[in-house]
N, C-alpha and C positions, 0 to 999 in steps of 0.2 A: 216949221210948224208941226206940231204933234197932232195926228188925226187918229181918233179911236174908231175902229171899224167893228160894227156890231151887226150881226145877222141872226135870222131864225130865232128871234126872242120868244115867239109862240106863247104869248099871253102868260108868261112866267114873270110876274111882277118881282118876286124875291130875286130872281137871277139878274134881271134887268138892273134893279137898284143896286145890287152888289157890284156889278161891272161898272156902272156909271161912277160909283164912289170910288172904285179902284182906279179908274182912269183919271178922275180929278185929283186924286192923291199923287198921281205921277205927272201933273202939270199939263194935261191934255189941253190943246187949243181949239180943237174942233171935232165934230162927230160925223160919221158917215154911216147911215143906217141902211142895211142892205136887203131889207124886206123880210116877209114872213112875221109880221107883228102879232098876228092872230092865229088861231088853230092850235090844238092840242091841250093848251092850258086853260085855266079858269078865269084869268083876269084880263080879258080882251079890252074892255073899256078903260081900265086904268092904264093899261100898257099903251094904248093908242093916245090917251091923254098925254103921256110923257113924250111920245114920239112927236105929237103935234107941237108941244112946247119947244123941244129941241129944233124942229123945223122952223118955227117963228124966230129962233135965235140964230139961224143960219146954217143948221146942219144939212148935209146932203142926205135925201131920203128918196129910195127907189122902192118900187112895188115888187112884192113876192107873189107866188102863186096862191098862197092862202089868202092873201089880201085881195087878189083879183076874185077869188071864189066868193067873197062876200056879195058881190053884185052879180056874178056870173058863175054859178056852181059848176065844178068840173066832175065829169063822170068817172075820172080816174082815181078819186080819193076812196080810201077804204072806209069801212064802217066807223071806226074810231075817229078818223079825221072828219067825216061828215057830221058826227054827233058834236064834235067840238065846234065846228063851224056853225052849225045850227045854234048853239049856244051863243056864240059870238054875235050872230045876226040879232038875236033877241036882245042882247045886252047893249049893243052899240047905239049911240044917239045918231040922229040924221046927220049932224055936222061931221061926225066921225066917219060915217059911211062915205059921205061925199069926199072927205080928205083921202081916204084910201083909193076911191075910185079915180081921183084926179092925179094920183101919183105917176110919175114917169117910170118906164121900165129901165132906163139908163140915165146916167149923168156923167159928165166929164169936167175935170178941172185941171188945166194945164197938162201935164203928162200922165194924169191918172184918170182911169175909166172905172166906173162903179155900175155893177149889175148884179141882180140876185142870182141868176142861173148861169147864163153864158152869153157872151156878146155875139156869138154866131147865129143864135136864134132866141132872142130874149123872151118873146112871147110864147115859145114852145116849152119852156121850162125843162130843157134838156139838162143832163147832169155833166159836169167836167168830172169824169171818173177814169180818165185814162190820159196818157201823154198826147195822144192823137186828138182827143177832145180839147185838151188844153191849147194845142197849137192852132186848132181852128178858132178858138176863142180869142186868142191874142192877134191872130191875123185878122179877125173881124174888128176888134177894137182899134187896131193900129195905134196903141198907146204903149209907152214904156212900162207902165205899172197898171195892171188889171186887177181889180178886187171884186170877189164874188162870195156867195155863200151857198145855200141849197144843199150842199152835200152833207152838212153837219160835222164833218171832220175838219181838222186844221192841216193844210197841205200847201206846199210852195212848189211852183213849177218855174223852170228857167231854161234857156237854151245853152247847151254846153259848147265847148270850142268847135265841135264838129257841126254845130247847127241843129242838133237833135234836142227835143224837149225832154227834160229830166225832171222827175218827181222827187221832192225831198220832204220828209216827215219832220217838222220842227219839235224841238222841246220847248217847254214853257220857260219864259223869263230871260231868254238869251237873244240879244240883238244880232240880227242877221243882215249882212250887207247886201244891198240890191243895186249893183252897179250897172248903169246903162252903158252904151245904148241897147244892149240886149234886152228883149222883152221878159217881163216877169209876170206871173199870175199867182196871187195869193188867195186861197180859199180860208176864210177867216174863222171857220168853226160856228157852232150854235151856242148862243147865250142860253136859250131855254130848254134844249132838248139835246144834249150831247150824246153820241151813240158809240163811244169807245170804251164803255165800262167804267168810265169815270164821270160821276154826276156833277163834277165842278163845272160852272159855266165857262164859256170859251169866248174870247174875242182877241183882237190884235190891234197894235198900235204902230202906225207908220210915221217916221220922222223924215220929212222930205229934205230938209237942209242936209242931213247925214246920209240920206238914201238908205235907211235901215228899217226893218220891220221886226217887231217882237210879238211873239204869240204868248197870250197869258191863259191860265186857268185860275178861276176864282171861286173858292169855297163859298157856299152860302147855305141857307136853310132850306134844303131840297125837300126835306120831310114836311115842311110847312106848305111848300108849293104842291106837293102830292096830295096832302090832306085836303086842300082847297079843291082839287080835282075831283076827289071821292065825294066831298060835300056837296059839289055841284051836280052829282049823278051822272058824271061821265064815265066812259068804260074803264075798268081797273087797270087794263093795259097801258093806259096813258099815265096813270099815277105810278105804275111800276117802272116805266121807262124813266121818269124823272128821278125816282129814287135809285135806280141801279145804273143809269147811264148807258142803256142798251137800245 
């Protein structure tokens, strides 16, 4: 089964549609959506509509910190993030709010574990930003394959022959073997707001029969997405990040 792993969509409809089309062209069988469907971008309602349809069709969907902030605003968000979340609250319908509020923090299917931030503390929204954080995450998930987002970069962690957690930065489009029983942790990147100076949307696809993961970058009309952010009256910095990928 080919599972497309999408995270940190951040109300970027153009990026989401481009990644869904890209995955379907490659014969995807299922979707796993790893949170942060709202925030930063201008199309919260349209994005959540798509996520709800995918969930109804059987997609795995977990909650991100921006999704949680719709009902319980967090004090740690900066001004730009708070402005975009205010816009999202105004645009979402009651059923969409209820959908986000009811999402689980984690999900597990067979040998795979799905979480937005880290299995070590899903509700604290800590970042997997080091080998030690990755180790804590896989120890908590107790799964062969752990998939998360939140960091906005694409990274792969695995235990080496000496039992130490090692970080690998993948290139796009190359299948990477993920051989068990050693634990693996994949950070799948951000669909809607990459931060590596490349505006192309990011997602990954895991093929469980072959135990392989492929990371992708998908070009899309990021200028149109940025124009929507400006038209919505959101802070200029949010539009600039979408255009520049920082």
